[in-house]
MINUTOR-234503 format. One record per residue (C-alpha): residue in three letters; z, y, x. Coordinates in steps of 0.25 Angstrom, whole numbers, plus 5000, padded with zeros to 4 digits. Last residue first. Layout:
% residues N
<r: ALA; z: Z; y: Y; x: X>
...
This chain:
% residues 109
<r: TRP; z: 4944; y: 5052; x: 4995>
<r: SER; z: 4942; y: 5046; x: 5008>
<r: PRO; z: 4944; y: 5032; x: 5010>
<r: LEU; z: 4959; y: 5027; x: 5012>
<r: HIS; z: 4966; y: 5028; x: 5024>
<r: ARG; z: 4970; y: 5043; x: 5025>
<r: SER; z: 4974; y: 5042; x: 5011>
<r: VAL; z: 4986; y: 5033; x: 5013>
<r: LYS; z: 4996; y: 5041; x: 5021>
<r: SER; z: 4994; y: 5056; x: 5015>
<r: GLN; z: 4993; y: 5050; x: 5001>
<r: LEU; z: 5003; y: 5041; x: 5002>
<r: LEU; z: 5014; y: 5052; x: 5007>
<r: ASP; z: 5009; y: 5061; x: 4996>
<r: VAL; z: 5011; y: 5050; x: 4985>
<r: LEU; z: 5024; y: 5047; x: 4990>
<r: THR; z: 5029; y: 5061; x: 4991>
<r: PRO; z: 5024; y: 5061; x: 4976>
<r: ASP; z: 5032; y: 5048; x: 4972>
<r: MET; z: 5022; y: 5040; x: 4964>
<r: PHE; z: 5032; y: 5030; x: 4964>
<r: ASP; z: 5045; y: 5033; x: 4971>
<r: HIS; z: 5047; y: 5036; x: 4985>
<r: GLU; z: 5057; y: 5032; x: 4998>
<r: ASP; z: 5050; y: 5019; x: 5000>
<r: ARG; z: 5044; y: 5022; x: 5014>
<r: ILE; z: 5031; y: 5028; x: 5016>
<r: ASP; z: 5026; y: 5022; x: 5031>
<r: LEU; z: 5011; y: 5022; x: 5026>
<r: CYS; z: 5009; y: 5009; x: 5034>
<r: ILE; z: 4994; y: 5004; x: 5034>
<r: ILE; z: 4989; y: 4990; x: 5033>
<r: ARG; z: 4974; y: 4988; x: 5035>
<r: LYS; z: 4971; y: 4973; x: 5032>
<r: GLY; z: 4962; y: 4966; x: 5041>
<r: ALA; z: 4971; y: 4953; x: 5041>
<r: LEU; z: 4982; y: 4956; x: 5031>
<r: HIS; z: 4982; y: 4943; x: 5024>
<r: ARG; z: 4987; y: 4935; x: 5035>
<r: GLN; z: 4999; y: 4944; x: 5037>
<r: PHE; z: 5004; y: 4943; x: 5021>
<r: ARG; z: 5019; y: 4942; x: 5022>
<r: SER; z: 5023; y: 4947; x: 5036>
<r: SER; z: 5011; y: 4957; x: 5036>
<r: LEU; z: 5015; y: 4964; x: 5022>
<r: LYS; z: 5031; y: 4963; x: 5026>
<r: ALA; z: 5027; y: 4971; x: 5038>
<r: ARG; z: 5018; y: 4980; x: 5032>
<r: HIS; z: 5028; y: 4983; x: 5021>
<r: ALA; z: 5039; y: 4984; x: 5031>
<r: GLN; z: 5031; y: 4995; x: 5039>
<r: GLU; z: 5031; y: 5004; x: 5026>
<r: MET; z: 5022; y: 5009; x: 5013>
<r: VAL; z: 5011; y: 4999; x: 5016>
<r: PHE; z: 4995; y: 5002; x: 5015>
<r: ILE; z: 4985; y: 4992; x: 5014>
<r: LEU; z: 4970; y: 4993; x: 5015>
<r: ASP; z: 4958; y: 4984; x: 5011>
<r: ALA; z: 4968; y: 4976; x: 5001>
<r: TRP; z: 4963; y: 4966; x: 4992>
<r: ALA; z: 4968; y: 4955; x: 5002>
<r: ILE; z: 4982; y: 4960; x: 5003>
<r: LEU; z: 4982; y: 4961; x: 4987>
<r: ASP; z: 4979; y: 4947; x: 4987>
<r: PRO; z: 4988; y: 4943; x: 4998>
<r: GLY; z: 5000; y: 4948; x: 4991>
<r: VAL; z: 5008; y: 4961; x: 4990>
<r: PRO; z: 5019; y: 4962; x: 4978>
<r: ILE; z: 5016; y: 4970; x: 4965>
<r: GLU; z: 5030; y: 4975; x: 4961>
<r: ALA; z: 5035; y: 4971; x: 4974>
<r: ASP; z: 5048; y: 4961; x: 4975>
<r: HIS; z: 5042; y: 4953; x: 4985>
<r: ASN; z: 5041; y: 4965; x: 4994>
<r: VAL; z: 5027; y: 4969; x: 5000>
<r: GLY; z: 5022; y: 4978; x: 4988>
<r: ALA; z: 5010; y: 4980; x: 4981>
<r: SER; z: 4998; y: 4991; x: 4979>
<r: SER; z: 4985; y: 4992; x: 4975>
<r: THR; z: 4973; y: 5002; x: 4977>
<r: GLU; z: 4958; y: 5004; x: 4977>
<r: VAL; z: 4952; y: 5014; x: 4985>
<r: GLY; z: 4938; y: 5019; x: 4985>
<r: PRO; z: 4942; y: 5033; x: 4978>
<r: TRP; z: 4957; y: 5035; x: 4979>
<r: ASP; z: 4961; y: 5034; x: 4964>
<r: ALA; z: 4974; y: 5022; x: 4968>
<r: PHE; z: 4976; y: 5029; x: 4979>
<r: VAL; z: 4991; y: 5035; x: 4973>
<r: HIS; z: 4993; y: 5023; x: 4964>
<r: GLU; z: 4992; y: 5013; x: 4974>
<r: ALA; z: 5001; y: 5022; x: 4983>
<r: THR; z: 5012; y: 5024; x: 4972>
<r: PRO; z: 5010; y: 5009; x: 4970>
<r: SER; z: 5014; y: 5007; x: 4984>
<r: ARG; z: 5024; y: 5016; x: 4985>
<r: LEU; z: 5034; y: 5014; x: 4974>
<r: ARG; z: 5035; y: 5000; x: 4967>
<r: ASN; z: 5027; y: 4991; x: 4976>
<r: LYS; z: 5038; y: 4984; x: 4981>
<r: GLY; z: 5038; y: 4986; x: 4996>
<r: CYS; z: 5025; y: 4995; x: 4998>
<r: LEU; z: 5011; y: 4991; x: 4999>
<r: PHE; z: 4999; y: 4999; x: 4996>
<r: LEU; z: 4985; y: 4991; x: 4995>
<r: VAL; z: 4972; y: 4999; x: 4997>
<r: HIS; z: 4958; y: 4992; x: 4993>
<r: LEU; z: 4946; y: 5001; x: 4998>
<r: MET; z: 4935; y: 5000; x: 4989>
């Protein structure tokens, strides 16, 4: 089972959408969190340790993750999706973006 973690700022729109979209992907278990201190579910060392693959929505999220958790990220694959914060939860445009950018990094359907 591949553990996939999706991160955005506050874990309210983009990363929960991604978690939901890929929750039924065969061979994948998903979770989501936020890199900001006021996130619905803030990312922490335990969640990072759980993850085999980490997707961040923006470069700023990667920078925050690296500055706060550098020692926990050794050997972790982190992919930036470059999806800006301009979508609502489960917005069809966001779902399409996620499917086109994430799918190629997951086990074959």
